[in-house]
Structures are given as structure tokens and as C-alpha cells.
C-alpha positions as CSV (number, residue, x, y, z in Angstrom):
1,X,0.0,-10.7,-1.3
2,X,3.8,-10.9,-2.2
3,X,5.6,-9.8,1.1
4,X,9.2,-10.3,0.3
5,X,12.2,-9.4,2.4
6,X,13.9,-6.0,2.3
7,X,16.7,-7.7,0.5
8,X,14.3,-8.1,-2.5
9,X,12.6,-5.0,-2.0
10,X,15.7,-3.1,-2.4
11,X,15.0,-1.7,-6.0
12,X,11.6,0.0,-6.6
13,X,11.1,3.2,-8.5
14,X,7.9,4.8,-9.1
15,X,6.8,5.2,-12.7
16,X,4.7,7.7,-14.4
17,X,1.2,6.8,-15.3
18,X,0.3,4.6,-18.1
19,X,-3.2,4.7,-19.8
20,X,-5.3,3.1,-22.6
21,X,-5.0,5.8,-25.0
22,X,-7.5,7.3,-27.6
23,X,-6.6,6.1,-31.1
24,X,-4.1,8.4,-33.0
25,X,-1.8,9.6,-30.1
26,X,1.9,9.6,-31.0
27,X,4.7,8.3,-28.8
28,X,7.0,11.2,-28.4
29,X,10.5,11.2,-26.5
30,X,13.8,12.8,-26.9
31,X,17.2,11.2,-26.6
32,X,19.0,12.4,-23.6
33,X,22.2,10.2,-23.0
34,X,21.6,6.5,-22.6
35,X,17.8,6.6,-22.4
36,X,15.2,8.6,-24.1
37,X,13.3,11.0,-21.7
38,X,10.2,13.0,-22.5
39,X,10.3,16.6,-21.8
40,X,7.1,16.4,-19.8
41,X,9.0,14.2,-17.2
42,X,12.0,16.7,-16.9
43,X,9.7,19.6,-16.5
44,X,7.8,17.9,-13.7
45,X,11.0,16.9,-11.9
46,X,12.3,20.4,-12.1
47,X,8.8,21.5,-10.5
48,X,8.6,18.8,-8.1
49,X,12.1,18.0,-6.8
50,X,13.7,21.3,-7.5
51,X,16.2,20.4,-10.2
52,X,17.1,22.0,-13.3
53,X,16.8,20.4,-16.6
54,X,20.5,18.9,-16.6
55,X,20.3,17.9,-12.9
56,X,17.0,15.8,-13.8
57,X,18.5,14.2,-16.7
58,X,21.7,13.3,-14.8
59,X,19.7,12.0,-12.0
60,X,17.6,9.7,-14.5
61,X,20.9,8.2,-16.0
62,X,22.4,7.6,-12.3
63,X,19.3,5.9,-11.1
64,X,19.2,3.6,-14.1
65,X,22.8,2.6,-13.4
66,X,21.9,2.2,-9.9
67,X,19.1,0.1,-10.8
68,X,21.1,-2.4,-12.6
69,X,24.0,-2.4,-10.1
70,X,21.4,-3.2,-7.3
71,X,20.5,-6.2,-9.2
72,X,24.1,-7.5,-9.3
73,X,25.3,-6.6,-6.0
74,X,22.6,-7.9,-3.7
75,X,24.0,-11.2,-3.5
76,X,27.3,-10.3,-2.4
77,X,26.5,-9.5,1.3
78,X,24.2,-12.5,2.1
79,X,22.8,-12.6,5.7
80,X,24.2,-9.4,6.7
81,X,22.3,-7.6,3.9
82,X,20.5,-4.4,5.2
83,X,18.7,-3.0,2.4
84,X,19.9,-0.8,-0.5
85,X,18.7,2.6,-1.8
86,X,19.8,5.5,-4.0
87,X,21.0,8.6,-2.5
88,X,19.9,11.6,-4.5
89,X,22.7,13.8,-2.8
90,X,25.5,11.6,-4.0
91,X,23.9,10.0,-7.0
92,X,25.0,6.6,-5.9
93,X,23.4,3.4,-4.8
94,X,23.9,2.9,-0.9
95,X,24.0,-0.9,0.2
96,X,23.8,-1.5,4.1
97,X,25.2,-4.5,6.0
98,X,25.9,-5.4,9.5
99,X,29.2,-6.8,9.2
100,X,32.6,-4.7,8.4
101,X,33.9,-7.3,6.3
102,X,31.4,-6.7,3.5
103,X,32.3,-3.0,3.2
104,X,35.2,-3.5,1.2
105,X,33.4,-5.9,-1.3
106,X,30.4,-3.5,-1.9
107,X,32.5,-0.6,-2.7
108,X,34.6,-2.8,-5.2
109,X,31.5,-3.6,-6.9
110,X,30.7,-0.1,-7.4
111,X,28.1,0.9,-4.7
112,X,28.6,3.1,-1.6
113,X,28.7,0.8,1.7
114,X,27.1,1.8,5.1
115,X,27.4,0.0,8.3
116,X,24.1,-0.6,10.2
117,X,22.8,-2.2,13.3
118,X,19.8,-4.4,11.9
119,X,19.7,-6.7,9.1
120,X,16.9,-6.7,6.4
121,X,15.6,-9.8,7.9
122,X,15.3,-8.4,11.4
123,X,13.5,-5.2,9.9
124,X,11.2,-7.4,8.1
125,X,10.5,-9.6,10.8
126,X,9.5,-6.6,12.9
127,X,7.2,-5.4,10.2
128,X,5.7,-8.8,9.9
129,X,5.1,-8.7,13.6
130,X,3.1,-5.3,13.1
131,X,0.9,-7.0,10.4
132,X,0.0,-9.8,12.7
133,X,-1.3,-6.8,15.0
134,X,-3.1,-4.8,12.6
135,X,-6.5,-6.0,13.5
136,X,-5.9,-4.6,17.0
137,X,-4.4,-1.2,15.9
138,X,-6.6,1.9,16.7
139,X,-7.8,4.4,13.8
140,X,-4.8,6.7,14.8
141,X,-2.3,4.4,13.6
142,X,-2.0,5.0,9.8
143,X,0.4,2.3,8.8
144,X,4.0,1.3,9.1
145,X,7.0,0.5,7.0
146,X,10.6,-0.4,6.7
147,X,13.0,2.7,6.7
148,X,16.1,1.6,4.9
149,X,18.2,4.5,5.4
150,X,17.2,4.9,8.9
151,X,17.6,1.3,9.4
152,X,14.1,1.1,11.5
153,X,10.7,0.2,11.1
154,X,8.5,3.3,11.5
155,X,5.0,3.3,12.8
156,X,3.1,6.5,11.7
157,X,0.2,8.1,13.8
158,X,-2.2,10.8,13.0
159,X,-1.5,13.2,15.9
160,X,-5.1,14.7,15.5
161,X,-6.7,11.3,16.5
162,X,-4.4,10.1,19.3
163,X,-6.1,8.4,22.2
164,X,-5.2,6.1,25.0
165,X,-5.7,3.1,22.6
166,X,-3.1,5.0,20.5
167,X,-0.6,4.8,23.3
168,X,-1.3,1.3,24.4
169,X,-0.6,0.1,20.6
170,X,2.5,1.9,20.1
171,X,3.8,0.6,23.6
172,X,3.2,-2.9,22.3
173,X,4.7,-2.1,18.9
174,X,8.0,-0.6,20.9
175,X,8.0,-3.8,23.0
176,X,8.1,-5.8,19.5
177,X,10.5,-3.9,17.9
178,X,12.9,-2.4,20.4
179,X,15.6,0.0,19.0
180,X,14.6,-1.5,15.4
181,X,11.3,0.7,15.7
182,X,10.2,4.3,16.0
183,X,6.9,6.0,16.2
184,X,6.5,9.2,14.0
185,X,3.5,11.5,14.1
186,X,1.6,12.8,11.1
187,X,-1.0,15.1,10.2
188,X,-4.0,13.3,8.3
189,X,-4.8,9.8,7.5
190,X,-4.4,7.8,3.9
191,X,-7.5,7.8,2.1
192,X,-8.3,6.3,-1.3
193,X,-8.1,8.7,-4.4
194,X,-11.2,7.9,-6.2
195,X,-13.5,10.6,-7.4
196,X,-16.7,11.6,-8.9
197,X,-15.7,14.6,-10.7
198,X,-15.2,14.9,-14.4
199,X,-11.7,14.7,-16.0
200,X,-9.2,12.5,-18.4
201,X,-10.2,9.2,-16.9
202,X,-12.4,6.1,-16.7
203,X,-15.8,6.0,-15.0
204,X,-17.2,3.1,-13.2
205,X,-20.8,1.9,-13.5
206,X,-21.4,2.2,-9.9
207,X,-20.2,5.7,-9.8
208,X,-16.7,7.5,-9.3
209,X,-13.8,8.2,-11.4
210,X,-10.5,6.5,-11.3
211,X,-7.3,6.9,-13.6
212,X,-6.0,4.1,-16.2
213,X,-2.8,2.4,-15.2
214,X,-0.7,0.6,-17.6
215,X,-2.1,-1.2,-20.8
216,X,-1.6,-5.0,-20.7
217,X,-2.5,-7.5,-23.2
218,X,-6.3,-7.7,-23.2
219,X,-7.0,-4.6,-21.3
220,X,-5.4,-2.6,-18.5
221,X,-4.5,-2.6,-14.9
222,X,-5.7,0.0,-12.1
223,X,-6.4,0.2,-8.5
224,X,-8.6,-2.6,-7.0
225,X,-10.6,-0.2,-4.7
226,X,-12.1,1.7,-8.1
227,X,-14.4,-1.2,-9.0
228,X,-15.4,-5.0,-8.2
229,X,-15.3,-8.1,-10.6
230,X,-18.1,-7.2,-13.1
231,X,-18.0,-3.2,-12.9
232,X,-18.2,-1.6,-16.5
233,X,-15.8,1.1,-17.3
234,X,-16.3,3.8,-19.7
235,X,-14.2,6.9,-21.0
236,X,-14.9,10.4,-20.6
237,X,-16.7,10.5,-23.8
238,X,-19.1,7.8,-22.3
239,X,-17.5,5.1,-24.8
240,X,-17.6,1.6,-23.3
241,X,-14.1,0.5,-22.5
242,X,-14.6,-2.9,-20.8
243,X,-15.4,-4.3,-17.2
244,X,-13.3,-5.4,-14.3
245,X,-12.3,-9.0,-15.0
246,X,-10.6,-9.1,-11.4
247,X,-10.0,-6.9,-8.3
248,X,-8.4,-7.0,-4.8
249,X,-9.2,-4.6,-2.1
250,X,-8.3,-4.3,0.8
251,X,-5.1,-6.7,1.5
252,X,-4.2,-5.5,-2.0
253,X,-5.1,-2.6,-4.4
254,X,-5.1,-3.7,-7.7
255,X,-7.5,-4.7,-10.8
256,X,-7.6,-5.9,-14.1
257,X,-9.9,-4.3,-16.5
258,X,-10.6,-6.6,-19.7
259,X,-11.4,-4.4,-22.5
260,X,-14.0,-4.8,-25.3
261,X,-13.3,-5.9,-28.9
262,X,-12.0,-2.7,-30.9
263,X,-10.7,-0.7,-28.1
264,X,-7.0,0.2,-28.9
265,X,-4.6,-0.2,-26.5
266,X,-1.3,1.7,-26.6
267,X,2.0,1.2,-24.4
268,X,2.0,5.0,-23.3
269,X,1.7,7.2,-20.4
270,X,-0.2,10.4,-20.5
271,X,2.4,13.2,-19.4
272,X,-0.4,15.9,-19.4
273,X,1.5,18.3,-21.7
274,X,0.2,17.0,-25.0
275,X,2.3,13.9,-25.2
276,X,3.2,10.6,-24.1
277,X,5.9,8.5,-22.3
278,X,6.5,5.2,-24.0
279,X,6.6,2.3,-21.5
280,X,9.6,0.0,-22.2
281,X,9.4,-2.4,-19.3
282,X,8.7,-2.8,-15.4
283,X,12.3,-3.1,-13.9
284,X,11.9,-2.1,-10.3
285,X,14.1,0.9,-9.0
286,X,15.8,1.4,-5.4
287,X,14.6,3.3,-2.5
288,X,15.4,6.9,-2.8
289,X,15.2,7.0,-6.7
290,X,13.0,9.8,-8.4
291,X,9.6,8.6,-9.6
292,X,6.6,10.1,-11.5
293,X,3.2,9.7,-11.6
294,X,0.1,10.6,-14.0
295,X,-3.5,10.9,-12.9
296,X,-6.6,12.4,-14.0
297,X,-7.0,15.1,-11.4
298,X,-3.5,16.5,-11.1
299,X,-1.8,15.5,-14.0
300,X,2.0,14.6,-14.1
301,X,3.7,14.9,-10.7
302,X,7.1,13.6,-9.3
303,X,8.8,12.7,-5.9
304,X,11.0,10.0,-4.6
305,X,10.7,6.5,-3.6
306,X,10.7,6.6,0.5
307,X,10.0,2.9,1.5
308,X,8.5,-0.4,-0.1
309,X,6.7,-3.2,1.4
310,X,4.3,-0.5,3.5
311,X,1.2,-1.4,5.3
312,X,-1.4,1.1,4.8
313,X,-4.5,1.3,7.0
314,X,-7.6,2.6,5.2
315,X,-11.0,2.9,6.9
316,X,-12.0,0.0,4.8
317,X,-9.1,-2.4,6.1
318,X,-5.3,-2.7,5.8
319,X,-3.3,-3.2,2.3
320,X,0.1,-4.6,2.3
321,X,3.3,-4.5,0.2
322,X,2.7,-0.9,-1.1
323,X,5.5,1.4,-2.1
324,X,5.5,4.9,-0.3
325,X,6.5,8.0,-1.9
326,X,6.7,11.8,-1.6
327,X,4.9,12.8,-4.7
328,X,1.4,14.3,-4.5
329,X,-2.0,13.1,-5.6
330,X,-5.6,14.0,-5.2
331,X,-9.0,12.1,-5.5
332,X,-9.6,10.7,-9.0
333,X,-5.8,9.8,-9.5
334,X,-6.2,6.3,-8.1
335,X,-5.3,3.8,-10.4
336,X,-2.8,5.9,-12.8
337,X,0.7,4.9,-13.5
338,X,4.2,5.4,-12.0
339,X,7.1,5.3,-14.0
340,X,10.8,6.1,-13.8
341,X,12.4,6.8,-17.1
342,X,10.5,4.5,-19.0
343,X,10.3,1.7,-16.5
344,X,6.5,1.0,-15.0
345,X,6.6,0.8,-11.4
346,X,2.8,0.7,-9.9
347,X,-0.6,2.1,-10.0
348,X,-1.8,4.7,-7.4
349,X,-3.5,3.4,-4.3
350,X,-3.9,6.4,-2.0
351,X,-2.5,8.8,0.1
352,X,-2.5,11.9,2.5
353,X,-2.2,15.6,1.8
354,X,-2.5,17.2,-1.7
355,X,-0.9,19.0,-4.5
356,X,-1.1,22.3,-2.8
357,X,0.5,21.8,0.3
358,X,2.1,18.6,-0.4
359,X,1.5,15.0,0.6
360,X,2.5,11.3,0.7
361,X,1.2,8.9,-2.0
362,X,1.4,5.1,-2.1
363,X,1.5,2.7,-5.2
364,X,0.8,-0.9,-5.7
365,X,3.7,-2.4,-7.5
366,X,2.8,-3.4,-10.9
367,X,5.0,-6.6,-11.1
368,X,2.9,-8.2,-8.6
369,X,-0.3,-7.2,-10.5
370,X,1.1,-8.8,-13.7
371,X,1.8,-11.8,-12.0
372,X,-1.3,-12.4,-10.1
373,X,-3.4,-12.1,-13.3
374,X,-0.7,-13.8,-15.7
375,X,-0.8,-10.3,-17.8
376,X,2.0,-9.3,-20.3
377,X,2.7,-5.5,-20.1
378,X,2.5,-3.7,-23.5
379,X,5.6,-2.1,-24.2
380,X,7.0,0.2,-27.2
């Protein structure tokens, strides 16, 4: 598992779903400003983020610029670096530092500067300490993550399950993190998003349904909890797609499904509006950026990236290095793609809530999957 520091984590954006499509589906996109944006993405951002069409297009352009800037600016601050994130209200990249002397250089580089108390190294160390305690955490503790804008590590607790063991664990966490840690109560615990219901998806030989992630050379990537090595995958028409050549869950939540000869792979993501979004690459976007996902249960949904490198505690065990988002998802969406603009971000792992009342959803970053299995993302 790649557990990078917050400095290296300061650039992830969720990407919309990617899929191994049926033959004959066209790639459609419209040109808006500097980058092509599909109308399905704009419509979903309007619905889920409360934006007008013009505001959605403008935000995507600003996020793309912030992502490029983040890659150039992170080395300016050095050891004082406290993370970076996209501010949706101002449309600017924000870079945190613990040293007043860095503020002018950050602003001169084109980003907004913010003085904070804790460095990224400090926050990452607190989170690593919690990871070491994971085996002792009670069921009510649903996970923890670094909140870059808040400059703290957040431990989430399901208030419906709180007990004496929960209180004892959070006290240990507070002693570990001091003022760099806070505890937040939530309702509900994260669950995997696999399902046995029908839909535009793939089905596992052992039962259940998941969503295809991104097409790669030789197959596609998806969630590890959907199947184990050797599990066969079929499409909604019962046609054989391939089998799991690699899978990791818990600890990670990723898998590579190697497809059979004759299966056609496309670098598209289903927008559930009769079209596709073409995948151009896998450049990570910053915390705060908008992100959209596609899944076989709830279709195309959008939100914002809230944190990276989150530890999630499922009933089956902890998963590390996940990205936290405000987008909703439901069972059957597992494994589906996340994109921002046309850049792939990850595959759906799980979450809490639903698309009626809203929820929190996590994805496994796609670049880690590509690196682990030595895969090449198919792009258009």
C-alpha cells in the first residue's frame, strides 16, 4: 500500500466512471474552454453541486489549472509544507505552511497562502500512529483521515454504536494527536457497495454485481472486494468478459480483471445519459476539487474531494490510502470509475448513506492500481 505523506497527497480529484464498453459506443464530448467536457458531467455537477452550467464549466477549468500549479509549487515550501487543496468558493489553489516566510513565495507562484499550525509531516505521523492502533479500535470507530483545510487528523465515530470501548479508544487517539486531532460523530458505518441486483454492470461467478472501473491494456480495473483471483466476470447479457487476475482486500481495495480474447476495450466512461466521457489520463487533482463517478446502480453522480489517504474500517478489515468524497453511491456501484474532467482518479470502494439522503463515498486511487499490476490505462 502506498502511504505517502500529505505533501505528496495534495493533488487528487475524483474521476467519473470508466468501463469496458460494448462494441459500437461512440466517444462524445463537447469543447468548452481549454478542455472538452461532456454535457452529462455538466448536468451532474449542476444537480449535485448546485452550480449553473457556466459555473460548472468554469470550475472544471480552474481545477485543471490548480492541478497543474500544485505540481509546480509543492517544492517551494519544503519541510514547512502543510498540504494543498482547491477552494471551491474562490476557485483558487490553497497551499498551507507553518512559516510566515513562505507566504509571499506561495502567492508569487500563483496560489493562495495559508499559515497553519501543523506540517503535513506531523499530520501524516498522527495518522500513521492511528493506523498502528487499528487492530484495537472498536466497531464504532469507522476510520480516520487528514483534513488538510482543517489542519487536523479526524477520527470518525458512528454515534449509534458508541460504548465504553469507543470512549477509551478516542481518549488514546487524543493523547496521540493532541491538538492535531479531533473526533467527529457520524451516523452509519461504511459498507462495501456490491449487490446481487441487475443493472449495467458485471457479475461475479460467486454471486453479486459490481461496476467496471477503467479499461487498461489487457482488461479492466475494479474493486478488490468484488472478487478474488480466479473469479469469473460476465456482463449483463451473460457474455464472458474475463477473470480476476489479481485482487487485494482488505488492506487495499483494488483488482485487475484480465479479459478474454475478443472482448473489445474502450477508453470511455459511461455517463448514463446515452453517451461516454473519453479518458485522457490519470493526473491527480487536489483536495477540494469536484469529482464525478459512474456506477451501475445510481449512474452519474458528483461531489468534491474531501481528503486523501483515509483509513476506512470495514467489517472485513481496514483499508488504507483511500480518497474521501462527498458524492453519493449505493450497493452495486462498487468498482466504478471516478473522473474529473477527463482524468481518471480511482475506483469506488464503499461508503455510507445513499443517493436519496446523501452520503460519503471512498475510492481507491487508480494510479496505485496501475503501478501494482504494471498496467497501462487506455486513453482516447
